[in-house]
C-alpha positions as CSV (number, residue, x, y, z in Angstrom):
1,M,-28.2,-92.1,-6.3
2,R,-27.1,-91.8,-2.8
3,M,-27.9,-88.2,-1.0
4,P,-25.4,-86.4,1.0
5,F,-26.0,-86.6,4.5
6,V,-27.2,-83.1,6.1
7,T,-27.0,-82.7,9.9
8,K,-29.1,-80.2,11.7
9,R,-26.0,-78.1,12.3
10,H,-25.4,-77.7,8.7
11,Y,-28.7,-77.0,7.9
12,R,-29.0,-74.1,10.3
13,F,-25.7,-72.7,9.0
14,R,-26.8,-72.7,5.4
15,M,-30.1,-70.9,6.4
16,C,-28.2,-68.3,8.4
17,R,-26.1,-67.7,5.1
18,H,-28.4,-67.6,2.3
19,N,-31.5,-66.3,3.8
20,N,-30.8,-62.5,3.4
21,T,-34.4,-61.2,4.0
22,N,-35.6,-62.8,7.0
23,E,-32.5,-64.1,9.0
24,N,-29.2,-62.4,10.3
25,M,-26.2,-63.8,12.2
26,D,-24.7,-62.2,15.1
27,V,-21.1,-62.9,14.6
28,E,-19.9,-61.9,18.0
29,S,-22.3,-63.9,20.1
30,G,-22.9,-66.8,17.6
31,I,-26.5,-66.4,17.4
32,C,-28.5,-67.2,14.5
33,Q,-32.0,-65.5,14.3
34,G,-34.8,-65.7,11.9
35,N,-38.0,-67.6,11.2
36,G,-39.0,-67.6,14.6
37,D,-35.8,-69.3,16.0
38,S,-34.4,-67.0,18.6
39,G,-32.2,-69.4,20.3
40,P,-28.4,-69.9,20.0
41,S,-27.0,-71.7,17.1
42,E,-24.7,-74.9,17.7
43,L,-22.4,-72.9,15.4
44,G,-20.6,-70.2,17.8
45,V,-18.6,-67.8,15.6
46,K,-16.7,-65.1,17.4
47,I,-14.0,-62.8,16.3
48,P,-11.4,-62.1,18.8
49,E,-11.1,-58.3,19.7
50,G,-7.4,-58.2,19.0
51,M,-8.2,-59.2,15.5
52,L,-10.8,-56.6,15.0
53,K,-8.6,-53.8,16.4
54,R,-5.8,-54.8,14.0
55,E,-7.9,-54.8,11.2
56,Q,-9.3,-51.2,12.3
57,D,-5.7,-49.9,12.5
58,R,-4.8,-51.4,9.1
59,L,-7.7,-49.5,7.5
60,E,-6.8,-46.2,9.3
61,D,-3.2,-46.6,8.3
62,V,-4.2,-47.1,4.6
63,E,-6.3,-43.9,4.6
64,R,-3.6,-41.9,6.4
65,K,-1.0,-42.9,3.8
66,K,-3.6,-41.9,1.0
67,E,-4.0,-38.7,2.8
68,V,-0.2,-37.9,3.0
69,K,0.2,-38.7,-0.7
70,K,-2.6,-36.5,-1.8
71,S,-1.3,-33.6,0.6
72,Q,2.4,-34.1,-1.0
73,S,0.9,-33.9,-4.5
74,V,-1.0,-30.9,-3.7
75,T,2.0,-29.2,-2.0
76,E,4.3,-30.1,-5.2
77,E,1.6,-28.7,-7.7
78,K,1.3,-25.4,-5.5
79,S,5.1,-25.0,-5.4
80,G,5.5,-25.6,-9.1
81,F,2.8,-23.0,-9.7
82,F,4.5,-20.5,-7.5
83,T,7.7,-21.0,-9.1
84,A,6.6,-20.6,-12.6
85,T,4.4,-17.6,-11.8
86,F,6.8,-15.8,-9.5
87,G,9.4,-16.3,-12.4
88,S,7.4,-14.9,-15.0
89,E,6.3,-11.9,-13.2
90,R,9.7,-11.3,-12.1
91,A,11.1,-11.4,-15.7
92,A,8.3,-8.9,-16.5
93,I,9.5,-6.5,-13.9
94,E,13.0,-6.8,-14.7
95,K,11.9,-6.0,-18.6
96,L,10.0,-2.9,-17.4
97,L,13.3,-1.8,-15.4
98,A,15.4,-2.4,-18.5
99,G,13.1,-0.3,-20.7
100,C,13.8,2.8,-18.4
101,S,17.5,2.9,-18.9
102,G,18.4,5.7,-21.0
103,A,14.8,6.9,-21.1
104,T,14.4,10.6,-22.4
105,D,10.8,11.0,-21.6
106,R,10.7,11.8,-18.0
107,V,6.9,11.6,-17.8
108,L,6.7,8.1,-19.5
109,A,9.6,6.7,-17.2
110,T,7.8,8.1,-14.2
111,K,4.5,6.1,-15.2
112,T,6.9,3.1,-15.8
113,L,8.4,3.3,-12.3
114,E,4.9,3.5,-11.1
115,E,3.8,0.3,-12.8
116,V,6.9,-1.5,-11.5
117,T,6.2,-0.2,-7.9
118,T,2.7,-1.9,-8.2
119,K,3.8,-5.0,-9.8
120,T,6.4,-5.3,-7.2
121,Q,4.1,-4.9,-4.4
122,Q,1.7,-7.5,-5.8
123,L,4.6,-9.8,-6.1
124,Q,5.3,-9.2,-2.4
125,K,1.7,-10.1,-1.7
126,F,1.7,-13.3,-3.8
127,L,5.0,-14.4,-1.9
128,N,3.3,-13.8,1.5
129,D,0.3,-15.8,0.6
130,S,2.5,-18.7,-0.5
131,I,4.7,-18.8,2.5
132,V,2.6,-21.3,4.2
133,F,3.3,-24.3,1.5
134,L,6.7,-23.1,0.3
135,P,9.9,-25.0,1.5
136,Q,12.4,-22.9,3.3
137,Y,15.0,-23.1,0.6
138,E,12.5,-21.7,-2.1
139,L,11.1,-19.1,0.3
140,R,14.7,-17.7,0.9
141,Q,15.4,-17.9,-2.8
142,A,12.2,-15.9,-3.6
143,Q,12.9,-13.5,-0.8
144,V,16.4,-12.7,-2.1
145,A,15.0,-12.4,-5.6
146,L,12.4,-9.9,-4.6
147,Q,14.9,-7.9,-2.6
148,K,17.1,-7.6,-5.7
149,L,14.2,-6.2,-7.7
150,Q,13.4,-3.8,-5.0
151,N,16.9,-2.6,-4.9
152,S,17.0,-2.2,-8.7
153,L,13.7,-0.2,-8.5
154,A,15.4,2.1,-5.8
155,E,18.3,2.7,-8.1
156,K,16.3,3.3,-11.1
157,R,14.3,5.7,-9.3
158,D,17.5,7.7,-8.2
159,E,18.7,7.4,-11.9
160,I,15.6,8.8,-13.5
161,L,14.6,11.1,-10.9
162,P,17.8,12.5,-9.5
163,K,18.1,15.0,-6.7
164,K,19.0,18.6,-7.5
165,K,22.5,19.3,-7.2
166,F,23.5,21.9,-4.5
167,A,25.0,25.1,-6.2
168,F,26.3,28.4,-4.4
169,R,24.5,31.7,-5.4
170,S,26.7,34.6,-6.0
171,R,26.6,37.3,-3.3
172,A,26.8,40.8,-4.0
173,A,29.9,42.5,-2.9
174,N,28.5,45.0,-0.2
175,T,25.8,42.6,1.0
176,P,26.5,41.9,4.8
177,K,26.6,38.4,6.0
178,V,23.7,37.4,7.9
179,D,24.0,34.4,10.2
180,P,21.0,31.9,9.8
181,P,18.9,31.6,12.7
182,V,19.7,28.6,15.1
183,A,17.0,25.8,14.9
184,D,15.4,25.0,18.5
185,P,16.2,21.3,18.9
186,A,12.9,20.6,20.7
187,S,10.7,22.1,18.1
188,P,9.3,19.7,15.4
189,V,10.2,20.4,11.9
190,T,7.2,20.9,9.8
191,P,8.0,23.4,7.0
192,K,6.0,23.8,3.7
193,D,8.7,21.5,1.9
194,S,8.4,18.9,4.7
195,G,7.2,16.3,2.0
196,R,10.5,16.7,0.4
197,I,13.7,15.4,1.2
198,K,16.9,17.5,2.1
199,V,19.9,16.1,0.7
200,D,23.1,18.2,0.9
201,G,21.3,21.4,1.7
202,A,19.0,21.1,-1.4
203,I,15.4,20.2,-1.6
204,S,14.7,17.1,-3.5
205,P,12.0,16.6,-6.0
206,P,8.5,16.2,-4.5
207,E,7.9,12.5,-5.5
208,Q,9.8,11.4,-2.4
209,C,8.8,11.7,1.1
210,G,11.2,11.9,4.4
211,F,13.9,13.5,6.1
212,S,17.6,13.6,5.4
213,H,20.8,15.2,7.0
214,F,19.2,16.5,10.3
215,E,20.8,16.5,13.7
216,S,19.1,16.8,17.2
217,Q,15.8,17.4,15.7
218,V,12.1,16.3,16.2
219,L,10.9,15.2,12.9
220,T,7.4,14.3,12.2
221,K,5.0,13.3,9.0
222,T,1.2,13.4,9.4
223,A,-0.9,10.8,7.3
224,E,-1.9,13.7,4.9
225,E,1.7,13.9,4.1
226,I,2.5,10.2,3.9
227,K,-0.6,9.0,1.9
228,Q,0.9,5.5,1.2
229,Q,4.2,7.0,-0.2
230,D,7.6,5.6,0.2
231,V,9.5,7.2,2.9
232,L,13.3,7.7,2.9
233,L,15.0,8.4,6.2
234,T,18.7,9.1,5.8
235,H,21.7,10.6,7.6
236,L,19.9,11.5,10.8
237,T,21.7,11.8,14.1
238,N,20.1,12.2,17.6
239,C,16.8,12.8,16.1
240,K,13.2,11.8,17.1
241,V,11.4,10.7,14.0
242,R,7.5,10.1,14.2
243,L,5.7,8.9,11.0
244,L,1.8,9.3,11.9
245,G,0.4,7.4,8.9
246,S,0.8,4.4,6.7
247,P,3.7,4.5,4.4
248,S,4.1,1.9,1.5
249,T,7.8,1.3,2.3
250,V,10.2,2.9,4.8
251,H,13.8,3.1,4.0
252,I,16.1,4.0,7.0
253,K,19.8,4.4,6.3
254,H,22.8,5.8,7.9
255,V,21.1,6.5,11.3
256,Q,22.7,7.0,14.7
257,N,21.3,7.6,18.2
258,C,17.7,7.9,16.8
259,E,14.3,7.1,18.0
260,I,12.2,6.5,14.7
261,F,8.4,5.3,15.4
262,S,6.2,4.6,12.3
263,G,2.6,3.6,11.7
264,P,1.9,0.5,9.9
265,V,4.1,0.1,6.8
266,S,1.8,-1.8,4.1
267,S,5.1,-3.6,2.5
268,S,8.5,-3.7,3.8
269,V,11.0,-1.8,6.0
270,F,14.7,-1.8,5.0
271,V,17.2,-0.8,7.7
272,D,20.9,-0.3,6.6
273,H,23.8,1.0,8.7
274,C,21.8,2.0,11.9
275,T,23.5,2.3,15.2
276,G,22.5,2.8,18.9
277,S,18.8,3.5,17.9
278,T,15.3,2.4,18.9
279,L,12.9,1.5,15.9
280,S,9.3,0.8,16.4
281,F,6.8,0.0,13.5
282,P,4.2,-2.7,12.1
283,C,5.1,-4.0,8.6
284,H,4.8,-6.8,6.5
285,Q,8.4,-7.6,6.2
286,L,11.7,-6.3,7.8
287,R,15.2,-6.4,6.2
288,T,18.1,-5.1,8.4
289,H,21.7,-5.0,7.3
290,H,24.9,-3.7,8.9
291,T,23.1,-2.7,12.2
292,T,24.4,-2.8,15.7
293,D,23.1,-1.9,19.3
294,T,19.6,-1.4,18.2
295,Q,16.3,-2.1,19.7
296,V,13.4,-3.0,17.4
297,Y,9.7,-2.9,18.6
298,L,8.1,-4.8,15.9
299,H,4.9,-6.2,14.3
300,V,5.7,-8.2,11.4
301,T,3.3,-10.5,9.4
302,S,6.0,-12.4,7.7
303,R,9.5,-12.7,9.1
304,A,12.3,-10.5,10.2
305,I,15.6,-10.8,8.3
306,I,19.0,-9.6,9.5
307,E,22.2,-9.7,7.9
308,D,25.8,-8.6,9.0
309,C,24.2,-7.2,12.2
310,Q,25.4,-7.4,15.8
311,R,23.4,-6.8,19.1
312,V,19.9,-6.1,17.7
313,C,17.3,-6.9,20.1
314,F,13.3,-7.5,19.6
315,A,10.4,-6.8,21.4
316,P,6.6,-6.5,20.3
317,F,5.0,-3.3,19.0
318,A,3.6,-1.2,21.4
319,W,3.5,2.3,20.3
320,S,0.2,4.0,19.7
321,Y,-1.2,7.3,18.6
322,P,-4.7,8.8,17.5
323,G,-5.5,7.3,14.1
324,L,-3.4,4.0,14.4
325,D,-6.5,1.8,14.1
326,L,-7.4,3.5,10.8
327,D,-3.8,3.3,9.4
328,F,-4.0,-0.6,10.3
329,K,-6.8,-0.9,7.9
330,V,-5.2,1.3,5.2
331,S,-2.1,-0.8,5.3
332,G,-4.0,-4.2,5.0
333,L,-1.7,-5.8,7.6
334,D,-3.2,-8.4,9.9
335,R,-3.2,-7.1,13.6
336,E,-3.7,-10.6,15.0
337,R,-0.7,-12.1,13.2
338,N,2.8,-11.0,14.8
339,N,5.9,-13.0,14.2
340,W,8.2,-10.4,15.9
341,N,10.3,-13.1,17.5
342,Q,10.8,-15.1,14.5
343,V,14.1,-13.8,12.9
344,D,16.1,-15.3,10.1
345,D,20.0,-14.4,10.3
346,F,21.5,-15.0,7.1
347,N,24.8,-15.1,8.7
348,W,23.8,-17.8,11.0
349,L,23.2,-21.2,9.3
350,A,23.5,-23.4,12.4
351,I,19.9,-25.0,12.7
352,G,18.4,-25.3,16.0
353,T,21.0,-22.9,17.7
354,Q,20.1,-19.5,18.5
355,S,22.0,-16.9,16.5
356,P,24.3,-14.7,18.9
357,N,23.7,-11.7,16.8
358,W,20.0,-11.0,18.1
359,C,18.0,-11.6,21.0
360,V,14.6,-10.8,22.7
361,I,14.6,-7.8,25.0
362,P,13.4,-9.2,28.5
363,E,10.0,-8.2,29.6
364,A,11.3,-6.2,32.5
365,E,13.7,-4.2,30.3
366,R,11.3,-3.1,27.7
367,R,10.2,0.4,27.1
368,T,7.0,1.2,29.1
369,E,6.5,5.1,28.0
370,W,5.8,5.9,24.7
371,D,5.3,9.6,23.3
372,S,3.6,10.6,20.1
């Protein structure tokens, strides 16, 4: 039997391939080492650097695609979880609100409204925590749905806890008419009923906090009066309002030529029909409707939204007062996160083009003097 012819070159190559214990092969230099033979082999094997780089790029591209696919899958799972959870919580709140209609037990209805308020705030927080991964369309849909819930809650509160009607008292025939004292426009309004809202000359129930139907007055609320309550400011003209505390929610309606400064608002500020005014507050969310020629010095941790507005200008929040740091802690707002110049205009859908309805106040024109 004829044996195959084996050259010295073949023998060295086989020894380098199969002896895994004592030998190795330097691929780039072509040096085969082992068994005391440290010299270069007759077989020089060298992979070009370009080929090595292409292979490395290919592997990195494969890993990158895997990460993108994994990230998309996680985002879709989170979005699906948000949609299901948000929908179920919203349905539960709507059911509670529906149960309040026609309620005869005022105490039970009040407790239900408190439960709805708590659930609505929790739903707001859930939405805030989900902003980072929600698509813009789903985010706006959720914001609109939450706004409707909050409006429904306000309507139910007005229905179940109606304001007292104004009634004239009979006057004795011989009782002389005495003109009421004239209020000093510069003096703060802090009567014993300042925790209630004056509406059409009457004092509203003590469940609400705020000011209504004042003109040319300095109106102040302290932290002890606010105590994380909802605050309503309505029908004010030429007034200075200072909220020295942390409200839960602030509603500003039908306000003209006013200065309204507030401490940190833990949830939302709603502004409607405001003209020629200066507003300043930190909050989680701002919703502004039918507002013109108004400056807003804002700290907002989500986004500001305007609708049906013109000439609304924004700058960062700069007002300060004793106790502001503590009120920030009470509100739970993040002081390091301020999206004051990220404004969504629901009447301006042109992507990439600045809305003409709002602007940023130039630094040289911003307010520098703030009083408490």
